[in-house]
C-alpha positions in Angstrom: -2.5 53.9 105.5 0.1 52.8 108.1 2.8 52.6 105.4 1.9 56.2 104.2 2.1 57.4 107.8 5.5 55.7 108.3 6.8 57.2 105.1 5.7 60.7 106.1 7.3 60.2 109.5 10.6 59.1 108.0 10.6 62.1 105.7 9.9 64.4 108.7 12.8 62.9 110.6 15.1 63.3 107.6 14.2 67.0 107.3 14.8 67.4 111.0 18.2 65.8 110.8 19.1 67.9 107.8 18.1 71.1 109.7 20.2 70.0 112.7 23.2 69.4 110.5 23.2 72.7 108.7 26.7 74.3 108.3 27.0 78.0 109.2 28.9 80.3 106.9 32.3 81.6 107.9 33.5 85.2 108.3 36.4 84.7 106.0 35.4 85.7 102.4 37.9 83.4 100.6 36.9 80.5 102.8 33.3 80.9 101.8 34.0 81.2 98.1 36.3 78.2 98.1 33.8 76.1 100.0 31.0 77.0 97.5 33.2 76.3 94.5 34.3 72.9 95.9 30.7 71.8 96.5 29.9 72.7 92.8 33.0 70.7 91.8 34.8 73.8 90.4 32.4 73.7 87.5 33.2 76.2 84.6 29.8 77.9 84.6 30.1 79.1 88.2 31.5 82.7 88.0 33.0 84.7 90.8 33.3 88.5 90.7 35.4 90.0 93.5 35.5 93.8 94.1 35.8 96.4 96.9 32.8 97.9 98.6 32.3 101.7 98.7 34.5 104.6 97.6 36.9 104.1 100.6 37.4 100.4 99.6 37.0 99.3 103.2 35.6 95.8 102.6 36.1 93.2 100.0 33.1 91.3 98.5 32.4 88.6 96.0 29.4 87.9 93.8 28.8 84.2 92.8 26.4 83.3 90.0 25.8 80.7 87.4 26.5 81.9 83.8 23.4 81.8 81.6 21.0 82.0 84.5 21.6 85.6 85.5 20.5 88.9 84.0 23.9 90.6 83.3 22.3 94.0 82.8 20.5 93.9 86.2 23.6 92.6 87.9 25.9 95.4 86.5 23.4 98.2 86.9 21.5 97.5 90.1 24.0 95.4 92.1 27.7 95.9 91.3 27.5 99.7 90.5 25.6 100.7 93.7 27.9 98.5 95.8 31.1 100.0 94.4 29.8 103.6 94.6 28.1 103.5 98.0 29.1 106.2 100.5 29.1 105.9 104.2 30.3 103.7 107.1 29.6 100.0 106.3 30.8 98.7 109.6 27.7 98.9 111.7 24.8 96.8 110.3 26.5 96.4 107.0 24.3 93.6 105.6 21.1 95.3 106.5 22.3 98.6 105.2 23.2 97.1 101.8 19.8 95.3 101.5 17.7 98.4 102.5 19.7 101.3 101.0 22.1 100.1 98.4 20.8 97.4 96.2 18.3 98.4 93.5 16.5 95.0 93.2 13.1 93.8 94.4 14.2 90.5 95.8 17.0 90.2 98.4 17.3 88.3 101.6 19.9 87.0 104.0 21.1 83.5 104.5 23.5 82.2 107.2 23.9 78.5 106.3 25.9 76.9 103.6 23.1 74.5 102.5 20.6 77.3 101.9 23.2 79.3 100.0 24.1 76.4 97.7 20.4 75.7 97.1 19.7 79.3 96.1 22.8 79.6 93.9 21.8 76.4 92.0 18.3 78.0 91.4 19.9 80.9 89.5 20.1 83.5 92.3 23.2 85.7 92.9 25.1 85.2 96.2 26.9 88.2 97.7 29.6 87.4 100.3 31.2 90.2 102.3 34.5 89.8 104.2 34.1 89.6 108.0 30.4 88.7 107.7 29.1 85.3 108.6 26.1 85.6 106.4 25.4 86.3 102.7 22.8 88.2 100.7 20.7 86.3 98.1 19.8 88.6 95.2 17.1 87.8 92.6 18.2 88.6 89.1 17.4 85.4 87.3 17.2 85.3 83.5 16.2 81.9 82.3 15.6 81.3 78.6 12.0 80.4 77.8 9.8 80.0 74.8 7.0 82.4 74.2 3.3 81.8 75.1 1.6 80.1 72.1 -1.3 77.9 71.3 -0.9 74.2 72.3 -0.8 72.0 69.2 -2.8 69.2 70.9 -5.6 71.5 72.1 -6.2 73.8 69.1 -9.5 75.6 69.0 -11.4 77.6 66.3 -13.1 79.9 68.8 -11.6 80.7 72.2 -8.3 81.7 73.9 -5.2 80.4 72.2 -2.7 80.9 75.0 -1.0 77.9 76.4 1.2 77.1 79.3 5.0 77.0 78.9 7.8 75.4 80.9 8.2 78.3 83.3 5.9 78.0 86.3 5.8 81.7 87.2 4.6 82.5 83.7 1.9 79.8 84.0 0.7 81.2 87.3 0.5 84.7 85.8 -1.7 83.3 83.0 -4.0 81.9 85.6 -4.1 85.2 87.6 -4.7 87.0 84.3 -8.1 85.2 83.9 -9.2 85.0 87.5 -8.8 88.3 89.4 -9.9 87.2 92.9 -7.9 86.9 96.2 -9.7 83.6 96.8 -7.4 82.0 94.3 -4.8 80.2 96.5 -1.4 79.1 95.4 0.6 76.7 97.6 4.2 75.8 96.8 6.0 72.6 97.5 9.6 71.4 96.7 9.7 67.8 95.6 12.6 65.7 94.6 15.6 64.9 96.8 18.0 65.9 94.0 16.1 68.2 91.7 14.1 70.0 94.4 11.5 70.8 91.8 8.9 73.5 92.5 5.3 72.2 92.5 2.3 74.5 93.0 -1.3 73.7 94.0 -4.0 76.1 92.7 -7.6 76.1 94.0 -10.3 78.6 94.9 -11.0 79.1 98.6 -14.6 78.8 99.5 -15.4 76.7 96.4 -13.2 73.6 96.8 -13.8 71.1 99.5 -11.1 71.2 102.2 -11.1 67.4 102.3 -10.0 67.3 98.7 -7.2 69.8 99.3 -6.0 67.8 102.3 -6.0 64.6 100.3 -3.9 66.2 97.5 -1.4 67.5 100.1 -1.2 64.1 101.8 -0.5 62.4 98.5 2.2 64.9 97.5 3.9 64.5 100.9 4.6 60.9 100.3 6.4 61.4 97.0 10.0 60.3 97.4 12.0 60.5 94.1 15.4 61.8 93.2 14.0 64.1 90.5 10.7 65.4 89.2 11.2 66.4 85.6 7.6 66.6 84.4 4.0 66.6 85.7 3.7 63.0 84.6 6.0 62.0 87.5 3.5 63.6 89.9 0.5 62.0 88.1 1.9 58.5 88.5 2.5 59.0 92.2 -0.9 60.4 93.2 -3.4 58.7 90.9 -6.0 56.3 92.5 -5.4 53.3 90.3 -1.8 53.1 89.0 -2.6 49.9 87.0 -5.7 51.3 85.3 -5.6 52.0 81.6 -8.1 54.8 82.2 -6.6 58.1 83.4 -8.0 59.4 86.7 -6.3 62.7 86.5 -7.2 65.3 83.9 -4.4 67.3 82.2 -4.3 70.3 79.9 -1.9 73.0 78.6 -4.6 75.7 78.4 -5.1 78.2 81.3 -8.7 78.8 80.4 -9.5 75.1 81.0 -7.6 75.1 84.3 -9.5 78.2 85.5 -12.8 76.6 84.5 -11.9 73.4 86.4 -10.9 75.1 89.7 -14.1 77.2 89.6 -15.9 73.9 89.6 -14.1 72.9 92.9 -11.1 71.0 91.6 -7.5 71.3 92.5 -4.8 72.1 89.9 -1.2 70.9 90.1 1.5 72.7 88.2 5.1 71.6 88.0 8.1 73.8 87.1 9.5 72.7 83.8 6.3 71.2 82.4 3.7 72.9 80.3 1.1 70.3 81.3 -1.1 71.1 84.3 -2.9 68.4 86.3 -6.5 68.7 87.6 -8.2 66.5 90.2 -10.6 64.8 90.5 -11.4 63.8 86.9 -14.5 62.0 85.5 -14.8 60.0 82.3 -17.2 62.5 80.7 -14.5 65.3 80.8 -12.4 63.6 78.2 -15.2 64.1 75.7 -15.7 67.8 76.5 -14.0 70.5 74.5 -13.4 74.0 75.7 -14.9 75.2 72.5 -18.2 73.7 73.5 -18.7 76.5 76.0 -17.5 79.3 73.7 -20.1 78.6 71.0 -23.9 78.1 71.0 -25.2 74.8 72.5 -26.9 73.2 69.5 -23.9 72.4 67.4 -21.7 71.8 70.5 -24.2 69.2 71.7 -24.2 67.5 68.3 -20.4 67.3 68.3 -20.3 65.9 71.8 -22.6 63.1 70.8 -20.4 62.4 67.8 -17.4 62.1 70.2 -19.1 59.5 72.3 -20.0 57.6 69.2 -16.5 57.9 67.9 -15.1 56.3 71.1 -17.1 53.1 70.5 -16.3 53.1 66.7 -12.6 53.5 67.4 -12.5 50.8 70.2 -14.9 48.2 68.8 -15.3 48.6 65.0 -12.5 46.1 64.1 -13.8 43.5 66.6 -17.4 44.0 65.3 -16.2 43.4 61.8 -14.6 40.1 62.9 -17.8 39.1 64.7 -20.1 39.7 61.8 -17.7 38.3 59.2 -16.7 35.1 60.9 -19.5 34.3 63.4 -22.7 36.0 62.7 -23.1 36.2 58.9 -26.8 35.9 59.2 -26.9 39.4 60.7 -25.2 41.0 57.7 -27.3 42.0 54.6 -26.5 39.5 51.8 -25.3 42.2 49.4 -22.8 43.6 51.9 -21.7 40.1 52.9 -21.0 39.2 49.3 -18.9 42.4 48.9 -16.8 41.5 52.0 -16.3 37.9 50.7 -15.3 39.1 47.2 -12.9 41.7 48.6 -11.1 39.1 50.7 -10.9 36.5 48.0 -7.3 35.2 47.8 -6.1 36.8 51.0 -3.8 34.3 52.7 -4.4 35.3 56.3 -7.4 34.7 58.6 -9.4 37.9 59.2 -8.2 38.4 62.9 -4.5 38.2 61.8 -5.2 40.5 58.9 -6.8 43.1 61.2 -4.0 42.8 63.8 -1.3 43.2 61.1 -3.0 46.4 59.7 -3.5 47.8 63.2 0.1 47.2 64.2 1.4 48.8 60.9 -0.8 51.8 61.5 0.6 52.2 65.0 4.1 52.0 63.6 3.3 54.7 61.1 1.7 57.0 63.7 4.7 56.6 66.0 7.1 57.4 63.2 5.1 60.4 62.2 5.2 61.7 65.8 8.9 61.1 66.4 10.3 62.3 63.1 10.7 66.1 62.3 7.4 67.7 61.8 7.5 68.4 58.0 8.8 64.9 57.3 6.6 63.2 59.9 3.4 64.4 58.3 4.4 63.1 54.9 5.4 59.7 56.4 2.1 59.3 58.4 -0.2 60.3 55.5 1.6 59.1 52.4 3.0 56.0 54.1 -0.5 54.9 55.1 -1.9 55.4 51.7 1.0 53.7 49.9 1.2 50.8 52.2 -2.6 50.3 52.3 -2.9 50.5 48.5 0.1 48.2 47.9 -1.2 45.6 50.5 -4.6 45.5 48.8 -3.1 45.3 45.3 -0.8 42.5 46.4 -3.7 40.5 47.9 -2.2 40.6 51.4 -5.3 42.3 52.9 -8.8 43.1 51.8 -10.1 46.6 51.1 -12.7 46.4 53.9 -9.9 45.7 56.4 -8.1 48.9 55.4 -11.4 50.9 55.6 -12.2 49.5 59.1 -8.7 50.2 60.5 -8.6 53.7 58.9 -12.0 54.5 60.4 -11.0 53.3 63.9 -7.7 55.2 63.7 -9.2 58.5 62.5 -11.8 58.5 65.2 -9.1 58.1 67.9 -7.8 61.5 67.1 -11.0 63.1 68.3 -10.1 62.6 71.9 -6.3 62.7 72.2 -6.3 62.6 76.0 -7.5 59.0 76.0 -6.3 57.8 72.6 -4.0 55.3 74.3 -7.0 53.8 76.1 -8.8 53.3 72.8 -5.8 51.6 71.3 -5.6 49.1 74.1 -9.3 48.4 74.0 -9.1 47.9 70.2 -6.5 45.2 70.5 -8.1 43.5 73.4 -11.5 43.4 71.7 -9.9 42.0 68.5 -8.4 39.1 70.5 -11.6 38.3 72.4 -13.9 38.7 69.3 -11.7 36.3 67.3 -12.6 33.6 69.8 -16.1 34.4 71.0 -17.5 36.6 68.3 -20.2 39.1 69.1 -20.5 37.7 72.7 -16.8 38.6 73.2 -17.6 42.2 72.2 -20.4 42.3 74.8 -18.2 40.7 77.4 -15.4 43.3 76.9 -17.9 46.1 77.0 -19.7 44.9 80.1 -16.4 44.3 81.9 -15.2 47.8 81.1 -18.5 49.3 82.2 -18.4 47.5 85.5 -14.8 48.5 86.1 -15.6 52.1 85.3 -18.5 52.1 87.8 -16.2 51.0 90.5 -13.4 53.4 89.6 -12.8 56.5 91.7 -10.8 59.7 91.3 -10.0 61.3 94.7 -13.2 59.9 96.0 -15.4 61.0 93.1 -17.1 58.3 91.0 -15.5 58.1 87.6 -18.7 57.6 85.7 -20.6 60.5 87.5 -23.3 61.6 86.8 -24.2 58.4 85.0 -23.3 56.1 87.9 -24.4 57.0 90.4 -27.3 58.6 88.5 -27.5 62.4 89.1 -30.0 63.9 86.7 -29.2 67.5 87.9 -25.8 67.1 86.3 -27.0 65.8 83.0 -27.4 69.3 81.6 -23.7 69.2 80.7 -23.3 65.5 80.0 -24.4 64.0 76.7 -25.6 67.4 75.5 -24.8 70.9 76.7 -27.6 73.1 77.8 -27.3 76.9 77.7 -24.8 78.3 80.1 -27.4 80.3 82.1 -29.5 77.1 82.6 -26.4 75.1 83.8 -25.5 78.0 86.2 -29.0 78.2 87.7 -29.4 74.5 88.1 -26.0 73.4 89.5 -24.2 76.5 90.5 -21.8 75.9 87.6 -20.1 72.8 89.1 -20.9 69.1 89.4 -22.9 68.2 92.5 -20.2 65.7 93.5 -17.7 68.6 93.8 -19.9 71.3 95.2 -19.6 72.5 98.8 -22.8 71.8 100.6 -24.6 74.4 102.7 -23.3 74.6 106.2 -20.0 73.0 105.2 -17.0 74.9 106.7 -15.0 77.0 104.2 
């Protein structure tokens, strides 16, 4: 705590020193233009447009902008043309007159320091310098290329909204506002990164979220000290509770409907400019087994699928190690017919069963990584055909047994059911294989108990990670293993987990 306070204090002193060392703009037009160009290193994409103001050409002015980041039509039509055709005396209150009566743009403000001017120019704004004026006008006419709003490939649904976040934070905020028309939705903006100065926004619902949670998120953001924030993953690694945990304590999604549902439960969302992935805190283990489609369809089949997801987690993580345990240590627990099938299938295989499973698991991870990194049309063929060809060839050559291929394939396929924690399952799979190869079934139980104890102790922004299982809160079980009808969930828990709800009498 003392270290965090010292870091915040040092950052505060740095900001104060920076404010005290701000350089004022000069009245000479050419001096200002030369100074700005020198700070940008005379880069070729910095354009300067010099012209005369008004019909009487009484004052000279210059527009500075970065090519490719400015809307040329808006600049020509609503900035340059009005400035060159304006009529009247521009000596008294020239800057205010231009902002209030000449420019045809919605965003325009004055700056009088060089540092603020350079910052806004780097963000894509237009800077207007006027001769004999020791201040400039910042004009908003940005035009940044962006991809269209489309369905996220990792969170596809059959029924439900298909819009996903993109890399532009203003568009992402509009997608949130589109779904939640309420003034209680609060957006707070921060600029993080000593070099990149990246825009980071907090989104939460006033009156629903706990103020202690919002204060904790603000405090953790305030201690981030990096040169650049290029993605929300940078923020996640700075603010998570357990940096060395294999289990994620921060939920992430690319769908605005999921984000709105989370903040209505009392969570805080974090959006980063340049990243389509939004973060939501706190997070619990059960959320990674929930699908947004569970709430858009009727509860019966949705509950059945949710139970299958929980079962798939154990199959993906522990099926290879269980196969080792029953094959090598506990043959008496396997039906004789099945045991003879396993023995006959592995006859002539030169490797011990643990080595055989490890080799197949590693080969599968190679194929999956190749399929992800290669171009999409080729990657699909590599991942599917490669697995079939290599598996069939390995069995035919007698390098591995057919049951080994089946076990690895089953554990690999089930890991795709919960992509948000697929990396956790892979780590648990390899760990359980190593332990089971030494201790057998007792090793499986040992790994499972250690993971369960660790999860019981894990927290996400003060919320127990295994809630509502540990601690036990039966009122929240209506959206845990199975999903009750929405009207019953709403009546019983107010639509949010009890660990996140504001209690009666708590200050809003």
